[in-house]
DSSP file (Angstrom, degrees, kcal/mol; ACC not computed):
  #  RESIDUE AA STRUCTURE BP1 BP2  ACC     N-H-->O    O-->H-N    N-H-->O    O-->H-N    TCO  KAPPA ALPHA  PHI   PSI    X-CA   Y-CA   Z-CA
    1    1 A X              0   0    0      0, 0.0     2,-0.3     0, 0.0     0, 0.0   0.000 360.0 360.0 360.0 124.7   -1.2  -26.3   61.7
    2    2 A X        -     0   0    0      0, 0.0     2,-0.5     0, 0.0     0, 0.0  -0.695 360.0-143.2 -93.0 145.3   -1.8  -23.1   59.7
    3    3 A X        -     0   0    0     -2,-0.3     2,-0.2     3,-0.0     5,-0.1  -0.922  13.8-130.1-109.9 127.4   -3.4  -23.2   56.3
    4    4 A X    >>  -     0   0    0     -2,-0.5     3,-1.0     1,-0.1     4,-0.6  -0.558  14.9-132.6 -73.3 136.5   -2.3  -20.9   53.6
    5    5 A X  G >4 S+     0   0    0      1,-0.3     3,-1.2    -2,-0.2    -1,-0.1   0.873 105.6  57.2 -58.4 -38.8   -5.2  -19.0   52.0
    6    6 A X  G 34 S+     0   0    0      1,-0.2    -1,-0.3     4,-0.0     4,-0.1   0.766 103.2  54.0 -66.1 -24.6   -3.8  -19.8   48.5
    7    7 A X  G <4 S+     0   0    0     -3,-1.0    -1,-0.2     2,-0.1    -2,-0.2   0.551  88.3 100.4 -89.0  -6.4   -3.9  -23.6   49.2
    8    8 A X  S << S-     0   0    0     -3,-1.2     2,-0.1    -4,-0.6    -3,-0.0  -0.380  87.9 -91.4 -74.3 156.7   -7.6  -23.6   50.2
    9    9 A X        -     0   0    0     -2,-0.1     2,-0.3     1,-0.0    -1,-0.1  -0.423  46.0-147.7 -65.1 142.4  -10.3  -24.7   47.8
   10   10 A X        -     0   0    0     -2,-0.1     2,-0.1    -3,-0.1     3,-0.1  -0.779  16.1-104.5-112.6 156.4  -11.7  -21.9   45.8
   11   11 A X        -     0   0    0     -2,-0.3    -1,-0.1     1,-0.1     5,-0.0  -0.424  49.9 -91.3 -70.3 152.6  -15.1  -21.2   44.4
   12   12 A X    >   -     0   0    0      1,-0.1     3,-2.0    -2,-0.1     4,-0.2  -0.298  37.3-109.9 -62.2 153.5  -15.6  -21.8   40.7
   13   13 A X  G >  S+     0   0    0      1,-0.3     3,-1.8     2,-0.2     4,-0.3   0.750 111.6  74.2 -58.2 -26.7  -15.0  -18.7   38.5
   14   14 A X  G 3  S+     0   0    0      1,-0.3     3,-0.5     2,-0.1    -1,-0.3   0.714  90.0  59.3 -63.9 -18.7  -18.7  -18.5   37.7
   15   15 A X  G X> S+     0   0    0     -3,-2.0     4,-2.8     1,-0.2     3,-1.7   0.568  79.0  89.2 -84.1  -9.0  -19.4  -17.2   41.2
   16   16 A X  H <> S+     0   0    0     -3,-1.8     4,-2.2     1,-0.3     5,-0.3   0.828  77.9  63.2 -58.8 -33.5  -17.1  -14.1   40.7
   17   17 A X  H 34 S+     0   0    0     -3,-0.5     4,-0.3    -4,-0.3    -1,-0.3   0.723 115.9  30.6 -66.4 -20.4  -20.0  -12.1   39.4
   18   18 A X  H <> S+     0   0    0     -3,-1.7     4,-1.7     2,-0.1    -2,-0.2   0.768 118.0  53.5-103.0 -38.5  -21.7  -12.4   42.8
   19   19 A X  H  X S+     0   0    0     -4,-2.8     4,-2.8     2,-0.2     5,-0.3   0.888 104.3  56.9 -66.5 -39.6  -18.7  -12.6   45.2
   20   20 A X  H  X S+     0   0    0     -4,-2.2     4,-2.5    -5,-0.2     5,-0.2   0.957 111.7  39.3 -60.1 -53.7  -17.1   -9.4   43.8
   21   21 A X  H  > S+     0   0    0     -4,-0.3     4,-2.6    -5,-0.3    -1,-0.2   0.823 113.9  57.7 -66.6 -27.2  -20.2   -7.1   44.6
   22   22 A X  H  X S+     0   0    0     -4,-1.7     4,-2.2     2,-0.2    -2,-0.2   0.967 112.1  38.9 -63.0 -52.3  -20.7   -9.0   47.8
   23   23 A X  H  X S+     0   0    0     -4,-2.8     4,-2.5     2,-0.2     5,-0.3   0.920 117.0  51.1 -64.7 -44.4  -17.2   -8.2   49.1
   24   24 A X  H  X S+     0   0    0     -4,-2.5     4,-2.6    -5,-0.3     5,-0.3   0.921 111.9  46.4 -59.4 -45.6  -17.3   -4.7   47.7
   25   25 A X  H  X S+     0   0    0     -4,-2.6     4,-2.1    -5,-0.2     5,-0.3   0.886 112.0  51.1 -67.6 -38.0  -20.7   -3.9   49.3
   26   26 A X  H  X S+     0   0    0     -4,-2.2     4,-1.7    -5,-0.2    -2,-0.2   0.948 116.0  40.4 -62.6 -48.3  -19.6   -5.3   52.7
   27   27 A X  H  X S+     0   0    0     -4,-2.5     4,-2.1     2,-0.2     5,-0.2   0.925 117.2  46.9 -68.6 -45.2  -16.4   -3.3   52.8
   28   28 A X  H  X S+     0   0    0     -4,-2.6     4,-2.8    -5,-0.3     5,-0.3   0.930 114.6  45.2 -65.5 -45.4  -17.8   -0.1   51.4
   29   29 A X  H  X S+     0   0    0     -4,-2.1     4,-2.2    -5,-0.3     5,-0.3   0.851 110.5  56.3 -68.2 -32.0  -20.9    0.0   53.6
   30   30 A X  H  X S+     0   0    0     -4,-1.7     4,-1.5    -5,-0.3    -1,-0.2   0.950 114.9  37.3 -59.5 -50.5  -18.7   -0.9   56.6
   31   31 A X  H  X S+     0   0    0     -4,-2.1     4,-2.4     2,-0.2    -2,-0.2   0.937 119.2  46.2 -70.4 -49.0  -16.5    2.1   56.1
   32   32 A X  H  X S+     0   0    0     -4,-2.8     4,-2.6     1,-0.2     5,-0.2   0.901 113.6  48.5 -65.4 -41.5  -19.1    4.6   55.0
   33   33 A X  H  X S+     0   0    0     -4,-2.2     4,-2.6    -5,-0.3     5,-0.2   0.868 110.4  52.8 -68.1 -34.1  -21.6    3.7   57.7
   34   34 A X  H  X S+     0   0    0     -4,-1.5     4,-2.7    -5,-0.3     5,-0.2   0.955 112.6  43.7 -62.2 -49.6  -18.8    4.0   60.3
   35   35 A X  H  X S+     0   0    0     -4,-2.4     4,-2.4     1,-0.2    -2,-0.2   0.928 116.0  47.6 -61.9 -45.8  -17.8    7.5   59.1
   36   36 A X  H  X S+     0   0    0     -4,-2.6     4,-2.1     2,-0.2    -1,-0.2   0.908 113.8  46.6 -63.2 -43.4  -21.4    8.6   58.9
   37   37 A X  H  X>S+     0   0    0     -4,-2.6     4,-2.9     2,-0.2     5,-0.6   0.913 112.7  49.6 -67.2 -42.8  -22.3    7.2   62.3
   38   38 A X  H  X5S+     0   0    0     -4,-2.7     4,-2.0    -5,-0.2    -2,-0.2   0.907 111.6  49.2 -61.5 -41.4  -19.3    8.8   64.0
   39   39 A X  H  <5S+     0   0    0     -4,-2.4    -1,-0.2    -5,-0.2    -2,-0.2   0.893 116.6  42.2 -65.8 -39.2  -20.0   12.1   62.4
   40   40 A X  H  <5S+     0   0    0     -4,-2.1    -2,-0.2    -5,-0.2    -1,-0.2   0.917 133.7  15.4 -73.3 -44.6  -23.7   12.0   63.5
   41   41 A X  H  <5S-     0   0    0     -4,-2.9    -3,-0.2    -5,-0.2    -2,-0.2   0.714  88.7-146.7-105.2 -25.4  -23.1   10.7   67.1
   42   42 A X     << -     0   0    0     -4,-2.0     2,-0.6    -5,-0.6    -1,-0.1  -0.230  55.3 -34.5  74.1-178.2  -19.5   11.1   67.9
   43   43 A X  S    S+     0   0    0     -4,-0.1     2,-0.3     4,-0.1    -5,-0.0  -0.670  83.5 140.2 -79.0 118.7  -17.8    8.6   70.1
   44   44 A X    >   -     0   0    0     -2,-0.6     3,-1.6     1,-0.0     4,-0.4  -0.966  63.9 -99.9-151.7 162.5  -20.2    7.4   72.8
   45   45 A X  T 3  S+     0   0    0     -2,-0.3     3,-0.4     1,-0.3     4,-0.3   0.812 119.6  49.2 -58.7 -32.8  -21.1    4.0   74.4
   46   46 A X  T 3> S+     0   0    0      1,-0.2     4,-2.0     2,-0.1    -1,-0.3   0.552  86.0  93.0 -84.3  -6.0  -24.1    3.3   72.2
   47   47 A X  H <> S+     0   0    0     -3,-1.6     4,-2.9     1,-0.2     5,-0.2   0.889  78.9  54.0 -58.7 -45.6  -22.3    4.1   68.9
   48   48 A X  H  > S+     0   0    0     -4,-0.4     4,-2.3    -3,-0.4    -1,-0.2   0.916 111.3  45.5 -58.1 -43.0  -21.1    0.5   68.0
   49   49 A X  H  > S+     0   0    0     -4,-0.3     4,-1.8     2,-0.2    -1,-0.2   0.917 115.0  46.6 -65.6 -43.2  -24.7   -0.9   68.3
   50   50 A X  H  X S+     0   0    0     -4,-2.0     4,-2.4     1,-0.2    -2,-0.2   0.897 111.7  52.6 -64.8 -39.9  -26.2    2.0   66.3
   51   51 A X  H  X S+     0   0    0     -4,-2.9     4,-3.1    -5,-0.2    -2,-0.2   0.905 106.4  52.6 -62.5 -42.3  -23.4    1.6   63.7
   52   52 A X  H  X S+     0   0    0     -4,-2.3     4,-2.5     2,-0.2    -1,-0.2   0.891 110.4  47.8 -63.6 -38.4  -24.1   -2.1   63.3
   53   53 A X  H  X S+     0   0    0     -4,-1.8     4,-2.4     2,-0.2    -1,-0.2   0.930 113.7  47.5 -65.2 -44.7  -27.7   -1.4   62.6
   54   54 A X  H  X S+     0   0    0     -4,-2.4     4,-2.5     1,-0.2    -2,-0.2   0.901 112.2  50.5 -62.3 -41.0  -26.8    1.3   60.1
   55   55 A X  H  X S+     0   0    0     -4,-3.1     4,-2.6     2,-0.2     5,-0.2   0.937 110.3  49.0 -62.9 -46.9  -24.3   -1.0   58.5
   56   56 A X  H  X S+     0   0    0     -4,-2.5     4,-2.1     1,-0.2    -2,-0.2   0.919 113.5  46.0 -60.1 -45.0  -26.8   -3.8   58.1
   57   57 A X  H  X S+     0   0    0     -4,-2.4     4,-1.1     1,-0.2    -1,-0.2   0.915 113.5  48.6 -65.1 -42.6  -29.4   -1.5   56.6
   58   58 A X  H  X S+     0   0    0     -4,-2.5     4,-2.8     1,-0.2     3,-0.3   0.878 110.9  50.9 -67.7 -35.1  -27.0    0.1   54.2
   59   59 A X  H  X S+     0   0    0     -4,-2.6     4,-2.5     1,-0.2     5,-0.3   0.890 103.2  59.5 -68.1 -37.3  -25.7   -3.3   53.1
   60   60 A X  H  < S+     0   0    0     -4,-2.1     4,-0.5    -5,-0.2    -1,-0.2   0.808 115.3  36.1 -60.1 -28.6  -29.2   -4.5   52.4
   61   61 A X  H  X S+     0   0    0     -4,-1.1     4,-1.5    -3,-0.3    -2,-0.2   0.860 116.9  52.1 -87.1 -42.3  -29.6   -1.7   49.9
   62   62 A X  H  X S+     0   0    0     -4,-2.8     4,-2.8     1,-0.2     5,-0.2   0.890 103.3  54.8 -67.6 -42.6  -26.0   -1.7   48.6
   63   63 A X  H  X S+     0   0    0     -4,-2.5     4,-2.1     1,-0.2    -1,-0.2   0.954 112.8  39.3 -63.9 -52.5  -25.6   -5.4   47.6
   64   64 A X  H  > S+     0   0    0     -4,-0.5     4,-1.6    -5,-0.3    -1,-0.2   0.873 115.1  55.6 -64.8 -32.2  -28.7   -5.7   45.4
   65   65 A X  H  X S+     0   0    0     -4,-1.5     4,-3.0     1,-0.2     5,-0.3   0.931 107.9  48.1 -62.5 -44.5  -27.9   -2.3   43.9
   66   66 A X  H  X S+     0   0    0     -4,-2.8     4,-2.7     1,-0.2     5,-0.3   0.891 106.9  56.4 -63.0 -39.3  -24.4   -3.4   43.0
   67   67 A X  H  < S+     0   0    0     -4,-2.1     4,-0.4    -5,-0.2    -1,-0.2   0.873 116.4  37.0 -59.7 -35.5  -25.8   -6.6   41.4
   68   68 A X  H  < S+     0   0    0     -4,-1.6     4,-0.5    -3,-0.2    -2,-0.2   0.890 124.0  38.9 -81.2 -42.5  -28.0   -4.4   39.2
   69   69 A X  H >X S+     0   0    0     -4,-3.0     4,-2.5     1,-0.2     3,-0.5   0.794  96.6  76.0 -85.0 -30.4  -25.6   -1.5   38.5
   70   70 A X  H 3X S+     0   0    0     -4,-2.7     4,-2.5    -5,-0.3     5,-0.2   0.865  93.5  51.5 -56.8 -42.2  -22.2   -3.2   38.1
   71   71 A X  H 3> S+     0   0    0     -4,-0.4     4,-1.7    -5,-0.3    -1,-0.3   0.889 111.9  48.6 -61.4 -35.6  -22.9   -4.5   34.6
   72   72 A X  H <> S+     0   0    0     -3,-0.5     4,-2.3    -4,-0.5    -2,-0.2   0.917 110.7  50.4 -67.7 -43.2  -23.9   -1.0   33.5
   73   73 A X  H  X S+     0   0    0     -4,-2.5     4,-2.8     1,-0.2     5,-0.2   0.902 108.0  53.1 -61.5 -41.4  -20.7    0.5   35.2
   74   74 A X  H  X S+     0   0    0     -4,-2.5     4,-2.1    -5,-0.2    -1,-0.2   0.893 109.4  48.9 -62.6 -39.1  -18.6   -2.1   33.4
   75   75 A X  H  X S+     0   0    0     -4,-1.7     4,-1.6     2,-0.2    -2,-0.2   0.921 111.7  48.8 -65.5 -43.3  -20.1   -1.0   30.0
   76   76 A X  H  X S+     0   0    0     -4,-2.3     4,-1.9     1,-0.2     3,-0.2   0.926 112.1  48.2 -61.9 -45.1  -19.5    2.6   30.8
   77   77 A X  H  X S+     0   0    0     -4,-2.8     4,-2.2     1,-0.2    -1,-0.2   0.878 108.2  55.9 -63.2 -37.5  -15.9    2.0   31.8
   78   78 A X  H  < S+     0   0    0     -4,-2.1    -1,-0.2    -5,-0.2    -2,-0.2   0.835 108.9  47.0 -62.7 -33.0  -15.5   -0.1   28.6
   79   79 A X  H  < S+     0   0    0     -4,-1.6    -1,-0.2    -3,-0.2    -2,-0.2   0.852 117.8  41.8 -74.2 -35.4  -16.6    2.9   26.5
   80   80 A X  H  < S+     0   0    0     -4,-1.9     2,-0.3    -5,-0.2    -2,-0.2   0.722 112.1  54.8 -86.7 -23.1  -14.3    5.3   28.4
   81   81 A X  S  < S-     0   0    0     -4,-2.2     2,-0.1    -5,-0.2     3,-0.1  -0.848  81.3-112.6-119.6 148.8  -11.1    3.2   28.7
   82   82 A X        -     0   0    0     -2,-0.3     3,-0.1     1,-0.1    -2,-0.1  -0.468  45.5-104.2 -67.6 145.2   -8.9    1.4   26.3
   83   83 A X        -     0   0    0     -2,-0.1     2,-0.2     1,-0.1    -1,-0.1  -0.368  39.2 -97.1 -69.7 154.8   -9.0   -2.4   26.7
   84   84 A X              0   0    0      1,-0.1    -1,-0.1    -3,-0.1    -3,-0.0  -0.521 360.0 360.0 -70.0 135.9   -6.1   -4.2   28.4
   85   85 A X              0   0    0     -2,-0.2    -1,-0.1    -3,-0.1    -2,-0.0   0.404 360.0 360.0-106.9 360.0   -3.6   -5.6   25.9
């Protein structure tokens, strides 16, 4: 039996302020560390392991940074952009 994602229980809206930077930091560091590792090492057998270490370290920095910086970014965007009507 397959379960549709939309029918699963969801977290309360109050968690969005943490879940959003969590997902953003995971995806961004995954992609950026992959590109950076590939550029530095090229394709070689040890690359996946080195990439995972680089990804973990970059995520450890990115997630708390996003938690601190995201409210500031939202204020800056609010100053620069018209509100949604």
